[in-house]
C-alpha positions in Angstrom: 23.6 -21.1 4.2 20.1 -22.3 5.1 18.7 -21.4 8.5 16.2 -24.1 9.6 15.8 -23.1 13.2 16.7 -19.9 15.2 16.3 -19.4 18.9 16.2 -15.8 20.2 15.8 -14.3 23.6 13.1 -11.7 24.2 11.7 -9.3 26.9 8.1 -8.9 25.9 6.9 -12.4 25.2 3.1 -11.7 24.8 3.7 -8.6 22.7 6.2 -10.5 20.5 3.8 -13.4 20.0 1.0 -11.1 19.0 3.3 -9.2 16.6 4.8 -12.3 14.9 1.5 -14.1 14.6 -0.9 -11.2 13.8 1.2 -8.5 12.2 3.7 -10.7 10.4 1.1 -13.5 9.9 3.5 -16.3 10.9 2.0 -19.6 12.0 2.2 -20.3 15.8 3.5 -23.8 16.2 4.4 -23.9 19.9 3.2 -21.9 22.9 4.2 -22.2 26.5 4.6 -19.9 29.5 8.2 -19.0 28.8 8.5 -19.4 25.1 6.7 -19.6 21.8 7.6 -20.7 18.3 6.4 -19.5 14.9 7.1 -20.7 11.3 8.6 -18.2 8.8 8.5 -20.4 5.7 11.1 -23.1 6.1 12.6 -21.6 9.3 11.3 -22.3 12.8 11.7 -19.2 15.1 11.7 -19.8 18.8 11.4 -16.8 21.2 12.4 -17.5 24.8 11.6 -15.1 27.7 14.7 -13.7 29.3 15.6 -10.7 31.5 18.7 -9.8 29.5 18.5 -10.3 25.8 20.6 -8.9 23.0 19.2 -7.0 20.1 19.1 -8.9 16.8 18.8 -8.1 13.1 16.7 -10.8 11.3 16.0 -10.8 7.6 12.9 -12.5 6.3 12.8 -13.5 2.6 9.6 -13.6 0.6 8.2 -13.2 -3.0 7.2 -10.0 -4.6 3.4 -10.4 -4.0 3.8 -11.1 -0.3 6.4 -8.3 0.1 3.9 -5.8 -1.4 1.1 -7.1 0.9 3.2 -6.9 4.0 4.7 -3.5 3.0 1.2 -2.0 2.9 0.3 -3.6 6.2 3.4 -2.4 8.0 3.1 1.1 6.4 -0.5 1.4 7.6 0.7 0.5 11.2 3.6 3.0 10.8 6.1 0.4 11.6 8.5 0.9 8.6 11.9 2.5 9.3 13.3 5.2 6.9 16.8 5.1 5.5 19.2 8.0 5.7 17.3 9.7 2.8 13.9 9.2 4.3 12.9 6.3 2.0 10.9 3.4 3.5 11.6 0.9 0.7 15.0 0.3 -0.8 16.2 -1.8 -3.7 19.3 -3.9 -3.9 18.9 -7.0 -6.0 15.2 -6.8 -5.0 12.9 -4.8 -2.8 13.7 -4.5 0.9 12.3 -2.7 3.9 13.2 -2.4 7.6 11.1 -2.3 10.8 11.2 -3.0 14.5 9.4 -5.7 16.6 8.2 -4.9 20.1 11.6 -5.8 21.6 13.3 -3.3 19.3 15.0 -5.9 17.1 15.7 -4.6 13.6 13.8 -6.7 11.1 14.2 -6.8 7.3 11.8 -7.9 4.7 13.5 -8.9 1.4 12.1 -9.8 -1.9 14.1 -12.6 -3.4 13.7 -15.7 -5.7 13.3 -19.0 -3.8 16.4 -21.3 -4.3 15.8 -24.2 -1.9 14.3 -27.0 -3.9 10.7 -28.3 -3.9 9.6 -27.1 -0.4 8.9 -23.5 -1.5 6.1 -22.0 0.5 3.1 -21.2 -1.8 2.8 -17.7 -0.3 4.1 -15.8 2.7 7.6 -15.9 4.0 10.2 -18.2 2.5 12.7 -18.3 5.4 15.1 -16.4 7.6 17.9 -15.4 5.2 20.3 -13.7 7.7 20.8 -13.0 11.3 23.0 -10.3 12.8 23.8 -8.5 16.1 23.3 -4.7 15.8 26.1 -2.7 17.6 26.6 1.0 18.2 30.1 1.0 16.7 30.9 -1.6 14.1 34.6 -0.6 14.1 34.9 -1.1 17.9 33.2 -4.5 17.7 35.4 -5.5 14.8 38.5 -4.6 16.7 37.2 -6.5 19.8 36.3 -9.6 17.9 39.4 -9.7 15.7 41.5 -9.6 18.9 39.6 -12.7 20.2 39.3 -14.7 17.0 42.2 -16.4 15.4 42.5 -18.1 12.0 44.6 -21.2 12.5 44.5 -22.0 8.8 45.9 -18.5 7.8 43.2 -18.1 5.1 43.1 -15.0 3.0 39.4 -14.5 3.7 38.3 -12.9 6.9 36.3 -15.2 9.2 33.8 -12.5 10.1 31.7 -10.1 8.0 31.1 -6.6 9.2 28.6 -4.2 7.6 28.5 -0.5 8.5 26.8 2.7 7.5 27.0 4.9 10.6 25.8 2.1 12.9 25.6 -1.4 11.7 25.7 -5.1 12.5 28.0 -8.0 12.1 
């Protein structure tokens, strides 16, 4: 799946704009009183001011060189989140690291090859590779959603993907 545009709600519009444009070095492409938009490679991210916003998990894909540059920058600012063993960088089919933005969203930086044709960004972020909603209990959310979602085609695959460690996201 290719995510071309993603619109998210946020609490702290000015802090979020500064974080995404300065700390994450994303290009500011729109700026208004109640929203702003940045470019993360081939994905346009729109942040809209709201009093009540959910928390998100957003994964940004990039190349090895940009990953290393951003990892150092985020580590210097003490923004990286450790895993259960206290490690700040993990490896699963490529390097990955997690951190929070000013609204408390869980962000992921993932080193991956680029697979989307000729429009590969020369450096920086490739795109948003995944979006999720963090929840306190994945099992409770799974039960709630499965009670509300029906599969009229009776497929053997489940229509929703749930990931869990102790807390997780769908």
